[in-house]
C-alpha positions, 0 to 999 in steps of 0.5 A: 467555501466558494473557492471549493465550489468554483474549483469543482465546477470545472468538469475535468478537475471534478473527475480527476481529483477524486480518481487521483485520490482513490488511486493514491489510497489503493497504492498506499494500501498495496504498498503497506500490504507488500511490506507486511508480506515481505516481513512475514516471509522473512520471519518464516525464512529465518525460522526455517533456517534455524530449524534446519540447522538444528536438525543437521547437527 
């Protein structure tokens, strides 16, 4: 564990590593939320198209 304490003793790394980690987690969460949102919108759109074609006939 001495290598880890030596790594974090350097001030730029001790700040940059946690910031990069937190930003990466937020990017991952936002991407997953966007993908789920797109899937929901696609499902709603498909349902709407089916219902609108049924009522036109």
